[in-house]
KOLDO-278953 format. One record per residue (C-alpha): residue in one letter; x, y, z. Coordinates in pm, whole numbers, plus 50000, padded with zeros to 5 digits. Example, Ala and Ser with C-alpha at 12.3 -4.5 7.8 and 13.67 -1.06 7.14 Angstrom:
% residues 2
<rec residuo="a" x="51230" y="49550" z="50780"/>
<rec residuo="s" x="51367" y="49894" z="50714"/>
***
This chain:
% residues 212
<rec residuo="m" x="50000" y="50000" z="50000"/>
<rec residuo="l" x="50285" y="50237" z="50078"/>
<rec residuo="m" x="50435" y="50193" z="49729"/>
<rec residuo="i" x="50096" y="50268" z="49570"/>
<rec residuo="d" x="50067" y="50587" z="49773"/>
<rec residuo="v" x="50411" y="50700" z="49659"/>
<rec residuo="i" x="50330" y="50636" z="49294"/>
<rec residuo="n" x="49995" y="50814" z="49317"/>
<rec residuo="s" x="50155" y="51115" z="49482"/>
<rec residuo="k" x="50380" y="51161" z="49177"/>
<rec residuo="a" x="50118" y="51102" z="48909"/>
<rec residuo="p" x="50086" y="51394" z="48666"/>
<rec residuo="a" x="49770" y="51598" z="48644"/>
<rec residuo="h" x="49665" y="51773" z="48324"/>
<rec residuo="t" x="49570" y="52127" z="48243"/>
<rec residuo="r" x="49467" y="52262" z="47907"/>
<rec residuo="g" x="49660" y="52560" z="47775"/>
<rec residuo="p" x="49520" y="52861" z="47588"/>
<rec residuo="n" x="49596" y="52700" z="47251"/>
<rec residuo="g" x="49410" y="52382" z="47340"/>
<rec residuo="r" x="49726" y="52182" z="47407"/>
<rec residuo="v" x="49727" y="51963" z="47718"/>
<rec residuo="y" x="50018" y="52037" z="47952"/>
<rec residuo="l" x="50142" y="51817" z="48231"/>
<rec residuo="m" x="50123" y="51959" z="48581"/>
<rec residuo="p" x="50308" y="51788" z="48868"/>
<rec residuo="k" x="50064" y="51654" z="49123"/>
<rec residuo="r" x="50187" y="51593" z="49477"/>
<rec residuo="r" x="49998" y="51511" z="49789"/>
<rec residuo="h" x="50158" y="51800" z="49978"/>
<rec residuo="g" x="50295" y="52025" z="49707"/>
<rec residuo="e" x="50579" y="52257" z="49799"/>
<rec residuo="y" x="50457" y="52540" z="49575"/>
<rec residuo="c" x="50121" y="52702" z="49521"/>
<rec residuo="e" x="49947" y="52598" z="49198"/>
<rec residuo="l" x="49891" y="52963" z="49104"/>
<rec residuo="c" x="50219" y="53136" z="49186"/>
<rec residuo="w" x="50576" y="53097" z="49314"/>
<rec residuo="r" x="50499" y="53095" z="49686"/>
<rec residuo="q" x="50510" y="52784" z="49904"/>
<rec residuo="t" x="50184" y="52614" z="49994"/>
<rec residuo="e" x="50043" y="52681" z="50337"/>
<rec residuo="i" x="50107" y="52326" z="50449"/>
<rec residuo="a" x="50471" y="52354" z="50339"/>
<rec residuo="t" x="50518" y="52669" z="50549"/>
<rec residuo="h" x="50323" y="52552" z="50856"/>
<rec residuo="g" x="50498" y="52219" z="50905"/>
<rec residuo="d" x="50349" y="51962" z="51142"/>
<rec residuo="l" x="49974" y="52016" z="51186"/>
<rec residuo="r" x="49898" y="51742" z="51439"/>
<rec residuo="d" x="49870" y="51984" z="51730"/>
<rec residuo="m" x="49678" y="52256" z="51549"/>
<rec residuo="d" x="49329" y="52109" z="51607"/>
<rec residuo="n" x="49069" y="52277" z="51386"/>
<rec residuo="r" x="49316" y="52525" z="51236"/>
<rec residuo="k" x="49436" y="52257" z="50997"/>
<rec residuo="l" x="49097" y="52259" z="50825"/>
<rec residuo="s" x="49178" y="52593" z="50661"/>
<rec residuo="i" x="49543" y="52513" z="50580"/>
<rec residuo="s" x="49570" y="52449" z="50208"/>
<rec residuo="k" x="49779" y="52168" z="50064"/>
<rec residuo="r" x="49758" y="52315" z="49713"/>
<rec residuo="f" x="49772" y="52691" z="49757"/>
<rec residuo="c" x="49965" y="52960" z="49943"/>
<rec residuo="e" x="49817" y="53202" z="50194"/>
<rec residuo="e" x="49757" y="53455" z="49916"/>
<rec residuo="h" x="49552" y="53207" z="49710"/>
<rec residuo="n" x="49377" y="52989" z="49967"/>
<rec residuo="p" x="49017" y="52969" z="49833"/>
<rec residuo="q" x="48881" y="52966" z="50189"/>
<rec residuo="t" x="49065" y="53270" z="50323"/>
<rec residuo="a" x="49144" y="53470" z="50005"/>
<rec residuo="p" x="48867" y="53383" z="49757"/>
<rec residuo="s" x="48904" y="53698" z="49544"/>
<rec residuo="n" x="49278" y="53642" z="49488"/>
<rec residuo="y" x="49213" y="53276" z="49415"/>
<rec residuo="r" x="48939" y="53348" z="49159"/>
<rec residuo="y" x="49144" y="53616" z="48984"/>
<rec residuo="d" x="49464" y="53414" z="48943"/>
<rec residuo="l" x="49271" y="53099" z="48856"/>
<rec residuo="n" x="49208" y="53265" z="48518"/>
<rec residuo="f" x="49585" y="53254" z="48454"/>
<rec residuo="k" x="49646" y="52899" z="48575"/>
<rec residuo="s" x="49667" y="52726" z="48236"/>
<rec residuo="a" x="49892" y="52996" z="48088"/>
<rec residuo="f" x="50107" y="52991" z="48403"/>
<rec residuo="w" x="50174" y="52617" z="48385"/>
<rec residuo="a" x="50225" y="52630" z="48009"/>
<rec residuo="e" x="50489" y="52901" z="48055"/>
<rec residuo="i" x="50669" y="52699" z="48324"/>
<rec residuo="e" x="50694" y="52413" z="48078"/>
<rec residuo="q" x="50826" y="52650" z="47810"/>
<rec residuo="i" x="51095" y="52788" z="48042"/>
<rec residuo="y" x="51227" y="52440" z="48107"/>
<rec residuo="r" x="51193" y="52330" z="47746"/>
<rec residuo="l" x="51380" y="52634" z="47614"/>
<rec residuo="e" x="51634" y="52619" z="47899"/>
<rec residuo="l" x="51580" y="52988" z="47961"/>
<rec residuo="a" x="51755" y="52984" z="48299"/>
<rec residuo="q" x="52085" y="52955" z="48109"/>
<rec residuo="h" x="52040" y="53300" z="47952"/>
<rec residuo="n" x="52179" y="53601" z="48135"/>
<rec residuo="s" x="51915" y="53858" z="48042"/>
<rec residuo="q" x="51575" y="53989" z="48147"/>
<rec residuo="f" x="51380" y="53840" z="47859"/>
<rec residuo="k" x="51426" y="53638" z="47543"/>
<rec residuo="f" x="51237" y="53615" z="47217"/>
<rec residuo="a" x="51211" y="53250" z="47115"/>
<rec residuo="p" x="51120" y="53152" z="46757"/>
<rec residuo="n" x="50750" y="53090" z="46700"/>
<rec residuo="k" x="50630" y="53064" z="46343"/>
<rec residuo="d" x="50268" y="53115" z="46452"/>
<rec residuo="t" x="50327" y="53478" z="46554"/>
<rec residuo="p" x="50341" y="53774" z="46310"/>
<rec residuo="s" x="50700" y="53860" z="46402"/>
<rec residuo="g" x="50812" y="53498" z="46410"/>
<rec residuo="y" x="50906" y="53531" z="46777"/>
<rec residuo="e" x="50744" y="53488" z="47118"/>
<rec residuo="l" x="50840" y="53674" z="47434"/>
<rec residuo="h" x="50954" y="53490" z="47748"/>
<rec residuo="f" x="51097" y="53619" z="48075"/>
<rec residuo="v" x="51423" y="53461" z="48188"/>
<rec residuo="p" x="51434" y="53336" z="48550"/>
<rec residuo="v" x="51715" y="53490" z="48753"/>
<rec residuo="t" x="51826" y="53139" z="48859"/>
<rec residuo="g" x="51722" y="52785" z="48776"/>
<rec residuo="h" x="51563" y="52743" z="49120"/>
<rec residuo="p" x="51195" y="52633" z="49096"/>
<rec residuo="e" x="51081" y="52948" z="49277"/>
<rec residuo="d" x="51257" y="53172" z="49027"/>
<rec residuo="v" x="51122" y="52973" z="48733"/>
<rec residuo="r" x="50772" y="53019" z="48871"/>
<rec residuo="r" x="50835" y="53390" z="48933"/>
<rec residuo="a" x="50936" y="53436" z="48569"/>
<rec residuo="a" x="50629" y="53248" z="48444"/>
<rec residuo="y" x="50398" y="53443" z="48677"/>
<rec residuo="a" x="50554" y="53774" z="48571"/>
<rec residuo="l" x="50496" y="53700" z="48204"/>
<rec residuo="v" x="50136" y="53584" z="48219"/>
<rec residuo="h" x="50039" y="53877" z="48443"/>
<rec residuo="s" x="50234" y="54143" z="48255"/>
<rec residuo="k" x="49993" y="54165" z="47957"/>
<rec residuo="l" x="50295" y="54161" z="47728"/>
<rec residuo="r" x="50161" y="53886" z="47509"/>
<rec residuo="g" x="49978" y="53959" z="47186"/>
<rec residuo="t" x="50010" y="54295" z="47008"/>
<rec residuo="p" x="50239" y="54473" z="47260"/>
<rec residuo="a" x="50492" y="54188" z="47255"/>
<rec residuo="q" x="50481" y="54165" z="46876"/>
<rec residuo="c" x="50533" y="54541" z="46841"/>
<rec residuo="f" x="50828" y="54512" z="47078"/>
<rec residuo="a" x="50975" y="54223" z="46878"/>
<rec residuo="f" x="50949" y="54420" z="46553"/>
<rec residuo="k" x="51109" y="54722" z="46720"/>
<rec residuo="l" x="51406" y="54512" z="46835"/>
<rec residuo="r" x="51441" y="54386" z="46480"/>
<rec residuo="g" x="51477" y="54748" z="46366"/>
<rec residuo="l" x="51134" y="54805" z="46209"/>
<rec residuo="s" x="50975" y="55148" z="46236"/>
<rec residuo="p" x="50627" y="55195" z="46383"/>
<rec residuo="k" x="50495" y="55242" z="46031"/>
<rec residuo="q" x="50653" y="54918" z="45912"/>
<rec residuo="t" x="50530" y="54736" z="46222"/>
<rec residuo="a" x="50178" y="54864" z="46163"/>
<rec residuo="a" x="50188" y="54727" z="45809"/>
<rec residuo="e" x="50306" y="54387" z="45935"/>
<rec residuo="l" x="50035" y="54364" z="46201"/>
<rec residuo="g" x="49756" y="54525" z="46003"/>
<rec residuo="i" x="49694" y="54796" z="46263"/>
<rec residuo="t" x="49739" y="55173" z="46267"/>
<rec residuo="d" x="50066" y="55353" z="46328"/>
<rec residuo="r" x="49905" y="55517" z="46632"/>
<rec residuo="a" x="49815" y="55176" z="46778"/>
<rec residuo="v" x="50176" y="55062" z="46744"/>
<rec residuo="r" x="50310" y="55372" z="46918"/>
<rec residuo="l" x="50055" y="55332" z="47196"/>
<rec residuo="a" x="50151" y="54967" z="47245"/>
<rec residuo="l" x="50522" y="55052" z="47255"/>
<rec residuo="s" x="50461" y="55328" z="47511"/>
<rec residuo="t" x="50326" y="55069" z="47756"/>
<rec residuo="i" x="50618" y="54828" z="47721"/>
<rec residuo="i" x="50868" y="54986" z="47964"/>
<rec residuo="p" x="50624" y="55021" z="48260"/>
<rec residuo="k" x="50513" y="54660" z="48209"/>
<rec residuo="l" x="50871" y="54538" z="48197"/>
<rec residuo="k" x="50949" y="54725" z="48519"/>
<rec residuo="q" x="50648" y="54575" z="48693"/>
<rec residuo="a" x="50743" y="54228" z="48572"/>
<rec residuo="e" x="51098" y="54283" z="48697"/>
<rec residuo="l" x="50969" y="54340" z="49051"/>
<rec residuo="i" x="50802" y="54000" z="49040"/>
<rec residuo="r" x="51094" y="53828" z="48866"/>
<rec residuo="w" x="51349" y="53937" z="49127"/>
<rec residuo="g" x="51128" y="53961" z="49432"/>
<rec residuo="s" x="51191" y="54200" z="49718"/>
<rec residuo="g" x="51289" y="54213" z="50083"/>
<rec residuo="p" x="51559" y="53961" z="50176"/>
<rec residuo="r" x="51578" y="53847" z="49812"/>
<rec residuo="s" x="51814" y="54128" z="49717"/>
<rec residuo="k" x="51968" y="54124" z="49372"/>
<rec residuo="m" x="52314" y="54067" z="49519"/>
<rec residuo="a" x="52194" y="53765" z="49716"/>
<rec residuo="v" x="52015" y="53615" z="49416"/>
<rec residuo="l" x="52313" y="53675" z="49188"/>
<rec residuo="a" x="52541" y="53509" z="49444"/>
<rec residuo="a" x="52309" y="53209" z="49449"/>
<rec residuo="r" x="52311" y="53205" z="49068"/>
<rec residuo="q" x="52689" y="53202" z="49056"/>
<rec residuo="a" x="52697" y="52919" z="49310"/>
<rec residuo="t" x="52452" y="52722" z="49097"/>
<rec residuo="l" x="52654" y="52772" z="48779"/>
<rec residuo="s" x="52991" y="52692" z="48936"/>
***
């Protein structure tokens, strides 16, 4: 029976991505990370619950304190809309080995997009938390779609007028989309790096230790 429990705890669950593709999502009995973000689950942060009596009823095994459906229903419902895209992006980060790139973002080839490229944020380290931070930052940054494509064309040296012709939109729409890029990148950067004790120097030191 014990062996069956171990196997079941590692069985993959499935979630359907925005393009209809089915992505694998790790399923664990007591997951270390929240299903909707980079934070640890409540049960992972609270440890042994045997002496907590009725408190354990509200401790989530799947979500963090910010996304517990019982105690933070609005946060849970909002980020649930991004769940499929979030897990799909995590898979992409690992597939493209983005943690090996020393930059804020990377455009990976994608023949299905107008520019031929798709934007991804690069995790600051290969640690699972940082991978999840990068995925969360991207899907919540609203940098997919037209803004990201305008940005890709700009980096390729196209003018707003040329970009507008490629995308079939107005020159004004391109300029408006480009004007929103920098603030969105700055906001994403706050999520990607984190704050408080996760200073850039500390994270970079951890990155160097990982690479050495």
